[in-house]
N, CA, C and O atoms as a Tripos MOL2 file, in Angstrom:
@<TRIPOS>MOLECULE
protein
  268   267    67     0     0
PROTEIN
NO_CHARGES

@<TRIPOS>ATOM
      1 N         164.2550  167.3380  182.2530 N.3       1 MET1
      2 CA        163.9210  168.6200  181.6580 C.3       1 MET1
      3 C         162.6080  169.1140  182.2430 C.2       1 MET1
      4 O         161.5940  168.4260  182.1300 O.2       1 MET1
      5 N         162.5990  170.2430  182.8390 N.am      2 GLY2
      6 CA        161.3740  170.7960  183.4210 C.3       2 GLY2
      7 C         160.4520  171.3090  182.3370 C.2       2 GLY2
      8 O         160.8800  171.5160  181.2010 O.2       2 GLY2
      9 N         159.2120  171.5130  182.6670 N.am      3 GLY3
     10 CA        158.3000  171.9660  181.6270 C.3       3 GLY3
     11 C         157.0580  172.5890  182.1920 C.2       3 GLY3
     12 O         157.0430  173.1280  183.2990 O.2       3 GLY3
     13 N         156.0060  172.4980  181.3930 N.am      4 LYS4
     14 CA        154.7230  173.0830  181.7430 C.3       4 LYS4
     15 C         154.2290  172.5720  183.0860 C.2       4 LYS4
     16 O         154.3330  171.3790  183.3680 O.2       4 LYS4
     17 N         153.7100  173.4270  183.8930 N.am      5 ASN5
     18 CA        153.1190  173.0820  185.1810 C.3       5 ASN5
     19 C         154.0730  172.2820  186.0730 C.2       5 ASN5
     20 O         153.6170  171.5060  186.9120 O.2       5 ASN5
     21 N         155.3630  172.4530  185.9110 N.am      6 GLY6
     22 CA        156.3370  171.7630  186.7500 C.3       6 GLY6
     23 C         156.4630  170.2830  186.4490 C.2       6 GLY6
     24 O         157.1380  169.5650  187.1870 O.2       6 GLY6
     25 N         155.8270  169.8020  185.3760 N.am      7 GLY7
     26 CA        155.8870  168.3830  185.0250 C.3       7 GLY7
     27 C         157.2020  168.0330  184.3460 C.2       7 GLY7
     28 O         158.0250  168.9050  184.0680 O.2       7 GLY7
     29 N         157.3830  166.7660  184.0870 N.am      8 ASN8
     30 CA        158.5860  166.2620  183.4310 C.3       8 ASN8
     31 C         158.2320  165.9780  181.9750 C.2       8 ASN8
     32 O         157.5590  164.9910  181.6770 O.2       8 ASN8
     33 N         158.6930  166.8580  181.0540 N.am      9 PHE9
     34 CA        158.3200  166.7580  179.6490 C.3       9 PHE9
     35 C         159.5500  166.5180  178.7860 C.2       9 PHE9
     36 O         160.6460  166.9860  179.0960 O.2       9 PHE9
     37 N         159.3450  165.7670  177.6750 N.am     10 SER10
     38 CA        160.4330  165.5630  176.7150 C.3      10 SER10
     39 C         160.5480  166.8100  175.8470 C.2      10 SER10
     40 O         159.7160  167.7140  175.9390 O.2      10 SER10
     41 N         161.5800  166.8600  175.0030 N.am     11 ALA11
     42 CA        161.7690  167.9940  174.1070 C.3      11 ALA11
     43 C         160.5800  168.1520  173.1530 C.2      11 ALA11
     44 O         160.2740  169.2560  172.7030 O.2      11 ALA11
     45 N         159.9110  167.0250  172.8510 N.am     12 ALA12
     46 CA        158.7520  167.0800  171.9440 C.3      12 ALA12
     47 C         157.4670  167.4460  172.6620 C.2      12 ALA12
     48 O         156.4210  167.5850  172.0280 O.2      12 ALA12
     49 N         157.5330  167.6050  173.9920 N.am     13 GLY13
     50 CA        156.3550  168.0060  174.7520 C.3      13 GLY13
     51 C         155.5840  166.8560  175.3730 C.2      13 GLY13
     52 O         154.5020  167.0620  175.9230 O.2      13 GLY13
     53 N         156.1280  165.6440  175.2940 N.am     14 THR14
     54 CA        155.4700  164.4790  175.8850 C.3      14 THR14
     55 C         155.6620  164.4790  177.3970 C.2      14 THR14
     56 O         156.7700  164.6980  177.8870 O.2      14 THR14
     57 N         154.5920  164.2350  178.1280 N.am     15 GLU15
     58 CA        154.6720  164.1810  179.5910 C.3      15 GLU15
     59 C         155.2190  162.8120  179.9920 C.2      15 GLU15
     60 O         154.4880  161.8220  179.9630 O.2      15 GLU15
     61 N         156.4790  162.7510  180.3610 N.am     16 ILE16
     62 CA        157.2080  161.5130  180.6040 C.3      16 ILE16
     63 C         156.5940  160.7010  181.7360 C.2      16 ILE16
     64 O         156.4550  159.4840  181.6100 O.2      16 ILE16
     65 N         156.2330  161.3310  182.8150 N.am     17 ASP17
     66 CA        155.6630  160.6050  183.9550 C.3      17 ASP17
     67 C         154.3340  159.9340  183.5830 C.2      17 ASP17
     68 O         154.0450  158.8310  184.0480 O.2      17 ASP17
     69 N         153.5360  160.5920  182.7560 N.am     18 GLU18
     70 CA        152.2630  160.0190  182.3250 C.3      18 GLU18
     71 C         152.4980  158.7940  181.4490 C.2      18 GLU18
     72 O         151.7870  157.7980  181.5790 O.2      18 GLU18
     73 N         153.4810  158.8560  180.5640 N.am     19 VAL19
     74 CA        153.8030  157.7200  179.7030 C.3      19 VAL19
     75 C         154.2660  156.5370  180.5490 C.2      19 VAL19
     76 O         153.8540  155.4030  180.3070 O.2      19 VAL19
     77 N         155.1170  156.7940  181.5340 N.am     20 LYS20
     78 CA        155.5990  155.7230  182.4130 C.3      20 LYS20
     79 C         154.4380  155.0840  183.1700 C.2      20 LYS20
     80 O         154.3890  153.8640  183.3190 O.2      20 LYS20
     81 N         153.5030  155.9080  183.6470 N.am     21 LYS21
     82 CA        152.3540  155.4060  184.3880 C.3      21 LYS21
     83 C         151.4940  154.5030  183.4920 C.2      21 LYS21
     84 O         151.0480  153.4400  183.9240 O.2      21 LYS21
     85 N         151.2680  154.9230  182.2650 N.am     22 ARG22
     86 CA        150.4650  154.1170  181.3400 C.3      22 ARG22
     87 C         151.1810  152.8240  180.9640 C.2      22 ARG22
     88 O         150.5360  151.7850  180.8220 O.2      22 ARG22
     89 N         152.5010  152.8700  180.8020 N.am     23 ASN23
     90 CA        153.2600  151.6740  180.4640 C.3      23 ASN23
     91 C         153.1740  150.6160  181.5580 C.2      23 ASN23
     92 O         153.1260  149.4210  181.2650 O.2      23 ASN23
     93 N         153.1530  151.0530  182.8220 N.am     24 GLU24
     94 CA        153.0560  150.1120  183.9320 C.3      24 GLU24
     95 C         151.7660  149.3000  183.8870 C.2      24 GLU24
     96 O         151.7300  148.1600  184.3500 O.2      24 GLU24
     97 N         150.7210  149.8800  183.3370 N.am     25 ASN25
     98 CA        149.4110  149.2380  183.3020 C.3      25 ASN25
     99 C         149.0600  148.6440  181.9390 C.2      25 ASN25
    100 O         147.9040  148.2960  181.6960 O.2      25 ASN25
    101 N         150.0410  148.5260  181.0530 N.am     26 SER26
    102 CA        149.7200  148.1410  179.6840 C.3      26 SER26
    103 C         149.8520  146.6550  179.3970 C.2      26 SER26
    104 O         149.5830  146.2400  178.2700 O.2      26 SER26
    105 N         150.2550  145.8280  180.3660 N.am     27 GLY27
    106 CA        150.3840  144.3950  180.1110 C.3      27 GLY27
    107 C         151.7960  144.0290  179.7230 C.2      27 GLY27
    108 O         152.7540  144.7320  180.0430 O.2      27 GLY27
    109 N         151.9070  142.9060  179.0220 N.am     28 MET28
    110 CA        153.2280  142.3890  178.6550 C.3      28 MET28
    111 C         153.8990  143.2440  177.5940 C.2      28 MET28
    112 O         153.2470  143.8430  176.7390 O.2      28 MET28
    113 N         155.2240  143.2790  177.6780 N.am     29 SER29
    114 CA        155.9830  143.9190  176.6070 C.3      29 SER29
    115 C         156.0290  142.9680  175.4150 C.2      29 SER29
    116 O         155.6400  141.8060  175.5390 O.2      29 SER29
    117 N         156.4890  143.4360  174.2870 N.am     30 TYR30
    118 CA        156.6160  142.6120  173.0840 C.3      30 TYR30
    119 C         157.4910  141.3900  173.3690 C.2      30 TYR30
    120 O         157.1250  140.2670  173.0220 O.2      30 TYR30
    121 N         158.6430  141.6100  173.9990 N.am     31 ASN31
    122 CA        159.5520  140.4940  174.2780 C.3      31 ASN31
    123 C         158.9680  139.5360  175.3130 C.2      31 ASN31
    124 O         159.1770  138.3270  175.2150 O.2      31 ASN31
    125 N         158.2450  140.0480  176.2960 N.am     32 GLU32
    126 CA        157.5870  139.1740  177.2690 C.3      32 GLU32
    127 C         156.5290  138.3110  176.5880 C.2      32 GLU32
    128 O         156.3870  137.1300  176.9030 O.2      32 GLU32
    129 N         155.7960  138.9010  175.6600 N.am     33 ALA33
    130 CA        154.7770  138.1470  174.9230 C.3      33 ALA33
    131 C         155.4210  137.0640  174.0580 C.2      33 ALA33
    132 O         154.9160  135.9440  173.9860 O.2      33 ALA33
    133 N         156.5380  137.3970  173.4020 N.am     34 LYS34
    134 CA        157.2510  136.3940  172.5810 C.3      34 LYS34
    135 C         157.7150  135.2380  173.4480 C.2      34 LYS34
    136 O         157.5630  134.0750  173.0740 O.2      34 LYS34
    137 N         158.2780  135.5520  174.6040 N.am     35 GLU35
    138 CA        158.7700  134.5070  175.5010 C.3      35 GLU35
    139 C         157.6150  133.6340  175.9910 C.2      35 GLU35
    140 O         157.7430  132.4100  176.0330 O.2      35 GLU35
    141 N         156.5040  134.2420  176.3570 N.am     36 PHE36
    142 CA        155.3460  133.4920  176.8310 C.3      36 PHE36
    143 C         154.8390  132.5460  175.7500 C.2      36 PHE36
    144 O         154.5670  131.3770  176.0260 O.2      36 PHE36
    145 N         154.7100  133.0400  174.5260 N.am     37 LEU37
    146 CA        154.2340  132.2020  173.4340 C.3      37 LEU37
    147 C         155.1990  131.0610  173.1510 C.2      37 LEU37
    148 O         154.7740  129.9320  172.9030 O.2      37 LEU37
    149 N         156.4840  131.3470  173.1870 N.am     38 ALA38
    150 CA        157.4860  130.3120  172.9220 C.3      38 ALA38
    151 C         157.4230  129.2070  173.9720 C.2      38 ALA38
    152 O         157.5480  128.0270  173.6470 O.2      38 ALA38
    153 N         157.2310  129.5910  175.2210 N.am     39 LYS39
    154 CA        157.2010  128.6060  176.3000 C.3      39 LYS39
    155 C         155.9020  127.8200  176.3380 C.2      39 LYS39
    156 O         155.8850  126.6830  176.8110 O.2      39 LYS39
    157 N         154.8220  128.3980  175.8540 N.am     40 THR40
    158 CA        153.5290  127.7300  175.9760 C.3      40 THR40
    159 C         153.0710  127.0530  174.6960 C.2      40 THR40
    160 O         152.2210  126.1650  174.7480 O.2      40 THR40
    161 N         153.6100  127.4470  173.5450 N.am     41 THR41
    162 CA        153.1440  126.8530  172.2960 C.3      41 THR41
    163 C         154.2570  126.1730  171.5130 C.2      41 THR41
    164 O         153.9720  125.4440  170.5630 O.2      41 THR41
    165 N         155.5190  126.3890  171.8820 N.am     42 GLY42
    166 CA        156.6200  125.8190  171.1200 C.3      42 GLY42
    167 C         156.7710  126.5360  169.7940 C.2      42 GLY42
    168 O         156.2210  127.6210  169.6010 O.2      42 GLY42
    169 N         157.5050  125.9430  168.8940 N.am     43 GLY43
    170 CA        157.6630  126.5510  167.5780 C.3      43 GLY43
    171 C         159.1120  126.5790  167.1570 C.2      43 GLY43
    172 O         160.0060  126.2390  167.9310 O.2      43 GLY43
    173 N         159.3340  126.9860  165.9290 N.am     44 HIS44
    174 CA        160.6860  127.0430  165.3590 C.3      44 HIS44
    175 C         161.4170  128.2770  165.8560 C.2      44 HIS44
    176 O         160.8340  129.3570  165.9450 O.2      44 HIS44
    177 N         162.6980  128.1170  166.1800 N.am     45 GLY45
    178 CA        163.5120  129.2460  166.5950 C.3      45 GLY45
    179 C         163.2110  129.7840  167.9790 C.2      45 GLY45
    180 O         163.5210  130.9380  168.2770 O.2      45 GLY45
    181 N         162.6070  128.9610  168.8330 N.am     46 THR46
    182 CA        162.2490  129.4400  170.1650 C.3      46 THR46
    183 C         163.1520  128.8560  171.2470 C.2      46 THR46
    184 O         162.8720  129.0200  172.4350 O.2      46 THR46
    185 N         164.2250  128.1810  170.8560 N.am     47 SER47
    186 CA        165.0710  127.4970  171.8360 C.3      47 SER47
    187 C         165.6990  128.4580  172.8490 C.2      47 SER47
    188 O         166.0080  128.0480  173.9680 O.2      47 SER47
    189 N         165.8920  129.7180  172.4830 N.am     48 ILE48
    190 CA        166.4870  130.6660  173.4360 C.3      48 ILE48
    191 C         165.5800  130.9130  174.6250 C.2      48 ILE48
    192 O         166.0400  131.3720  175.6710 O.2      48 ILE48
    193 N         164.2760  130.6090  174.4780 N.am     49 TYR49
    194 CA        163.3330  130.8200  175.5700 C.3      49 TYR49
    195 C         163.0950  129.5490  176.3800 C.2      49 TYR49
    196 O         162.3540  129.5690  177.3630 O.2      49 TYR49
    197 N         163.7170  128.4450  175.9740 N.am     50 SER50
    198 CA        163.4890  127.1610  176.6170 C.3      50 SER50
    199 C         164.1110  127.1290  178.0120 C.2      50 SER50
    200 O         165.2010  127.6580  178.2290 O.2      50 SER50
    201 N         163.4120  126.5100  178.9430 N.am     51 ASP51
    202 CA        163.9810  126.3080  180.2670 C.3      51 ASP51
    203 C         164.3060  124.8330  180.4810 C.2      51 ASP51
    204 O         164.4740  124.3840  181.6150 O.2      51 ASP51
    205 N         164.3920  124.0820  179.3760 N.am     52 THR52
    206 CA        164.7480  122.6660  179.4200 C.3      52 THR52
    207 C         166.2350  122.5090  179.6920 C.2      52 THR52
    208 O         167.0590  123.1870  179.0790 O.2      52 THR52
    209 N         166.5790  121.6110  180.6180 N.am     53 ASN53
    210 CA        167.9670  121.3140  180.9090 C.3      53 ASN53
    211 C         168.4240  120.2410  179.9200 C.2      53 ASN53
    212 O         168.0470  119.0770  180.0520 O.2      53 ASN53
    213 N         169.2260  120.6240  178.9390 N.am     54 VAL54
    214 CA        169.6270  119.7400  177.8520 C.3      54 VAL54
    215 C         170.3920  118.5280  178.3940 C.2      54 VAL54
    216 O         170.1710  117.4030  177.9460 O.2      54 VAL54
    217 N         171.2720  118.7510  179.3360 N.am     55 GLU55
    218 CA        172.0520  117.6400  179.9030 C.3      55 GLU55
    219 C         171.1410  116.6380  180.6060 C.2      55 GLU55
    220 O         171.3710  115.4310  180.5280 O.2      55 GLU55
    221 N         170.1280  117.1210  181.2800 N.am     56 ASP56
    222 CA        169.1740  116.2480  181.9630 C.3      56 ASP56
    223 C         168.4420  115.3630  180.9560 C.2      56 ASP56
    224 O         168.2550  114.1710  181.1960 O.2      56 ASP56
    225 N         168.0330  115.9420  179.8390 N.am     57 VAL57
    226 CA        167.3390  115.1820  178.7960 C.3      57 VAL57
    227 C         168.2700  114.1300  178.2060 C.2      57 VAL57
    228 O         167.8560  112.9900  177.9950 O.2      57 VAL57
    229 N         169.5260  114.4970  177.9350 N.am     58 ARG58
    230 CA        170.4920  113.5370  177.3890 C.3      58 ARG58
    231 C         170.6890  112.3610  178.3460 C.2      58 ARG58
    232 O         170.7060  111.2030  177.9300 O.2      58 ARG58
    233 N         170.8340  112.6740  179.6150 N.am     59 ARG59
    234 CA        171.0410  111.6440  180.6270 C.3      59 ARG59
    235 C         169.8500  110.6760  180.6610 C.2      59 ARG59
    236 O         170.0380  109.4600  180.7090 O.2      59 ARG59
    237 N         168.6480  111.2060  180.6380 N.am     60 LYS60
    238 CA        167.4510  110.3710  180.6630 C.3      60 LYS60
    239 C         167.3460  109.5230  179.4070 C.2      60 LYS60
    240 O         166.9510  108.3590  179.4720 O.2      60 LYS60
    241 N         167.6970  110.1010  178.2630 N.am     61 ASN61
    242 CA        167.6580  109.3440  177.0090 C.3      61 ASN61
    243 C         168.6640  108.1930  177.0420 C.2      61 ASN61
    244 O         168.3610  107.0840  176.6010 O.2      61 ASN61
    245 N         169.8430  108.4560  177.5580 N.am     62 GLU62
    246 CA        170.8560  107.3910  177.6770 C.3      62 GLU62
    247 C         170.3870  106.2860  178.5960 C.2      62 GLU62
    248 O         170.6000  105.1090  178.3050 O.2      62 GLU62
    249 N         169.7520  106.6420  179.7030 N.am     63 GLN63
    250 CA        169.2460  105.6470  180.6450 C.3      63 GLN63
    251 C         168.1670  104.7800  179.9750 C.2      63 GLN63
    252 O         168.1210  103.5670  180.1820 O.2      63 GLN63
    253 N         167.3170  105.4050  179.1830 N.am     64 ASN64
    254 CA        166.2360  104.6600  178.5070 C.3      64 ASN64
    255 C         166.8050  103.7220  177.4520 C.2      64 ASN64
    256 O         166.2590  102.6400  177.2380 O.2      64 ASN64
    257 N         167.8870  104.1100  176.7890 N.am     65 GLN65
    258 CA        168.4910  103.2620  175.7640 C.3      65 GLN65
    259 C         169.1870  102.0530  176.3970 C.2      65 GLN65
    260 O         169.2580  100.9870  175.7860 O.2      65 GLN65
    261 N         169.6990  102.2190  177.6150 N.am     66 GLU66
    262 CA        170.3860  101.1350  178.2940 C.3      66 GLU66
    263 C         169.4280  100.0480  178.7570 C.2      66 GLU66
    264 O         169.8400   98.9060  178.9600 O.2      66 GLU66
    265 N         168.1830  100.3830  178.9240 N.am     67 ARG67
    266 CA        167.1840   99.4210  179.4480 C.3      67 ARG67
    267 C         166.7690   98.4560  178.4110 C.2      67 ARG67
    268 O         165.9430   97.5830  178.6750 O.2      67 ARG67
@<TRIPOS>BOND
     1     1     2 1
     2     2     3 1
     3     3     4 2
     4     3     5 am
     5     5     6 1
     6     6     7 1
     7     7     8 2
     8     7     9 am
     9     9    10 1
    10    10    11 1
    11    11    12 2
    12    11    13 am
    13    13    14 1
    14    14    15 1
    15    15    16 2
    16    15    17 am
    17    17    18 1
    18    18    19 1
    19    19    20 2
    20    19    21 am
    21    21    22 1
    22    22    23 1
    23    23    24 2
    24    23    25 am
    25    25    26 1
    26    26    27 1
    27    27    28 2
    28    27    29 am
    29    29    30 1
    30    30    31 1
    31    31    32 2
    32    31    33 am
    33    33    34 1
    34    34    35 1
    35    35    36 2
    36    35    37 am
    37    37    38 1
    38    38    39 1
    39    39    40 2
    40    39    41 am
    41    41    42 1
    42    42    43 1
    43    43    44 2
    44    43    45 am
    45    45    46 1
    46    46    47 1
    47    47    48 2
    48    47    49 am
    49    49    50 1
    50    50    51 1
    51    51    52 2
    52    51    53 am
    53    53    54 1
    54    54    55 1
    55    55    56 2
    56    55    57 am
    57    57    58 1
    58    58    59 1
    59    59    60 2
    60    59    61 am
    61    61    62 1
    62    62    63 1
    63    63    64 2
    64    63    65 am
    65    65    66 1
    66    66    67 1
    67    67    68 2
    68    67    69 am
    69    69    70 1
    70    70    71 1
    71    71    72 2
    72    71    73 am
    73    73    74 1
    74    74    75 1
    75    75    76 2
    76    75    77 am
    77    77    78 1
    78    78    79 1
    79    79    80 2
    80    79    81 am
    81    81    82 1
    82    82    83 1
    83    83    84 2
    84    83    85 am
    85    85    86 1
    86    86    87 1
    87    87    88 2
    88    87    89 am
    89    89    90 1
    90    90    91 1
    91    91    92 2
    92    91    93 am
    93    93    94 1
    94    94    95 1
    95    95    96 2
    96    95    97 am
    97    97    98 1
    98    98    99 1
    99    99   100 2
   100    99   101 am
   101   101   102 1
   102   102   103 1
   103   103   104 2
   104   103   105 am
   105   105   106 1
   106   106   107 1
   107   107   108 2
   108   107   109 am
   109   109   110 1
   110   110   111 1
   111   111   112 2
   112   111   113 am
   113   113   114 1
   114   114   115 1
   115   115   116 2
   116   115   117 am
   117   117   118 1
   118   118   119 1
   119   119   120 2
   120   119   121 am
   121   121   122 1
   122   122   123 1
   123   123   124 2
   124   123   125 am
   125   125   126 1
   126   126   127 1
   127   127   128 2
   128   127   129 am
   129   129   130 1
   130   130   131 1
   131   131   132 2
   132   131   133 am
   133   133   134 1
   134   134   135 1
   135   135   136 2
   136   135   137 am
   137   137   138 1
   138   138   139 1
   139   139   140 2
   140   139   141 am
   141   141   142 1
   142   142   143 1
   143   143   144 2
   144   143   145 am
   145   145   146 1
   146   146   147 1
   147   147   148 2
   148   147   149 am
   149   149   150 1
   150   150   151 1
   151   151   152 2
   152   151   153 am
   153   153   154 1
   154   154   155 1
   155   155   156 2
   156   155   157 am
   157   157   158 1
   158   158   159 1
   159   159   160 2
   160   159   161 am
   161   161   162 1
   162   162   163 1
   163   163   164 2
   164   163   165 am
   165   165   166 1
   166   166   167 1
   167   167   168 2
   168   167   169 am
   169   169   170 1
   170   170   171 1
   171   171   172 2
   172   171   173 am
   173   173   174 1
   174   174   175 1
   175   175   176 2
   176   175   177 am
   177   177   178 1
   178   178   179 1
   179   179   180 2
   180   179   181 am
   181   181   182 1
   182   182   183 1
   183   183   184 2
   184   183   185 am
   185   185   186 1
   186   186   187 1
   187   187   188 2
   188   187   189 am
   189   189   190 1
   190   190   191 1
   191   191   192 2
   192   191   193 am
   193   193   194 1
   194   194   195 1
   195   195   196 2
   196   195   197 am
   197   197   198 1
   198   198   199 1
   199   199   200 2
   200   199   201 am
   201   201   202 1
   202   202   203 1
   203   203   204 2
   204   203   205 am
   205   205   206 1
   206   206   207 1
   207   207   208 2
   208   207   209 am
   209   209   210 1
   210   210   211 1
   211   211   212 2
   212   211   213 am
   213   213   214 1
   214   214   215 1
   215   215   216 2
   216   215   217 am
   217   217   218 1
   218   218   219 1
   219   219   220 2
   220   219   221 am
   221   221   222 1
   222   222   223 1
   223   223   224 2
   224   223   225 am
   225   225   226 1
   226   226   227 1
   227   227   228 2
   228   227   229 am
   229   229   230 1
   230   230   231 1
   231   231   232 2
   232   231   233 am
   233   233   234 1
   234   234   235 1
   235   235   236 2
   236   235   237 am
   237   237   238 1
   238   238   239 1
   239   239   240 2
   240   239   241 am
   241   241   242 1
   242   242   243 1
   243   243   244 2
   244   243   245 am
   245   245   246 1
   246   246   247 1
   247   247   248 2
   248   247   249 am
   249   249   250 1
   250   250   251 1
   251   251   252 2
   252   251   253 am
   253   253   254 1
   254   254   255 1
   255   255   256 2
   256   255   257 am
   257   257   258 1
   258   258   259 1
   259   259   260 2
   260   259   261 am
   261   261   262 1
   262   262   263 1
   263   263   264 2
   264   263   265 am
   265   265   266 1
   266   266   267 1
   267   267   268 2
@<TRIPOS>SUBSTRUCTURE
     1 MET1         2 RESIDUE 1 A MET
     2 GLY2         6 RESIDUE 1 A GLY
     3 GLY3        10 RESIDUE 1 A GLY
     4 LYS4        14 RESIDUE 1 A LYS
     5 ASN5        18 RESIDUE 1 A ASN
     6 GLY6        22 RESIDUE 1 A GLY
     7 GLY7        26 RESIDUE 1 A GLY
     8 ASN8        30 RESIDUE 1 A ASN
     9 PHE9        34 RESIDUE 1 A PHE
    10 SER10       38 RESIDUE 1 A SER
    11 ALA11       42 RESIDUE 1 A ALA
    12 ALA12       46 RESIDUE 1 A ALA
    13 GLY13       50 RESIDUE 1 A GLY
    14 THR14       54 RESIDUE 1 A THR
    15 GLU15       58 RESIDUE 1 A GLU
    16 ILE16       62 RESIDUE 1 A ILE
    17 ASP17       66 RESIDUE 1 A ASP
    18 GLU18       70 RESIDUE 1 A GLU
    19 VAL19       74 RESIDUE 1 A VAL
    20 LYS20       78 RESIDUE 1 A LYS
    21 LYS21       82 RESIDUE 1 A LYS
    22 ARG22       86 RESIDUE 1 A ARG
    23 ASN23       90 RESIDUE 1 A ASN
    24 GLU24       94 RESIDUE 1 A GLU
    25 ASN25       98 RESIDUE 1 A ASN
    26 SER26      102 RESIDUE 1 A SER
    27 GLY27      106 RESIDUE 1 A GLY
    28 MET28      110 RESIDUE 1 A MET
    29 SER29      114 RESIDUE 1 A SER
    30 TYR30      118 RESIDUE 1 A TYR
    31 ASN31      122 RESIDUE 1 A ASN
    32 GLU32      126 RESIDUE 1 A GLU
    33 ALA33      130 RESIDUE 1 A ALA
    34 LYS34      134 RESIDUE 1 A LYS
    35 GLU35      138 RESIDUE 1 A GLU
    36 PHE36      142 RESIDUE 1 A PHE
    37 LEU37      146 RESIDUE 1 A LEU
    38 ALA38      150 RESIDUE 1 A ALA
    39 LYS39      154 RESIDUE 1 A LYS
    40 THR40      158 RESIDUE 1 A THR
    41 THR41      162 RESIDUE 1 A THR
    42 GLY42      166 RESIDUE 1 A GLY
    43 GLY43      170 RESIDUE 1 A GLY
    44 HIS44      174 RESIDUE 1 A HIS
    45 GLY45      178 RESIDUE 1 A GLY
    46 THR46      182 RESIDUE 1 A THR
    47 SER47      186 RESIDUE 1 A SER
    48 ILE48      190 RESIDUE 1 A ILE
    49 TYR49      194 RESIDUE 1 A TYR
    50 SER50      198 RESIDUE 1 A SER
    51 ASP51      202 RESIDUE 1 A ASP
    52 THR52      206 RESIDUE 1 A THR
    53 ASN53      210 RESIDUE 1 A ASN
    54 VAL54      214 RESIDUE 1 A VAL
    55 GLU55      218 RESIDUE 1 A GLU
    56 ASP56      222 RESIDUE 1 A ASP
    57 VAL57      226 RESIDUE 1 A VAL
    58 ARG58      230 RESIDUE 1 A ARG
    59 ARG59      234 RESIDUE 1 A ARG
    60 LYS60      238 RESIDUE 1 A LYS
    61 ASN61      242 RESIDUE 1 A ASN
    62 GLU62      246 RESIDUE 1 A GLU
    63 GLN63      250 RESIDUE 1 A GLN
    64 ASN64      254 RESIDUE 1 A ASN
    65 GLN65      258 RESIDUE 1 A GLN
    66 GLU66      262 RESIDUE 1 A GLU
    67 ARG67      266 RESIDUE 1 A ARG
């Protein structure tokens, strides 16, 4: 949608390109922050963010029990 001064504005008058520019420099998104915290601090209900290979852990546990 075209608008004032040839810029890209929403129906409410927000300058879309300016918002995009600010978002690029704003740091982590909410979901990125949740994932970072889950991976670095652990906690309940964070298994969806885990990069642990469950089968690898099971295999190692079985090997340790056999010894």
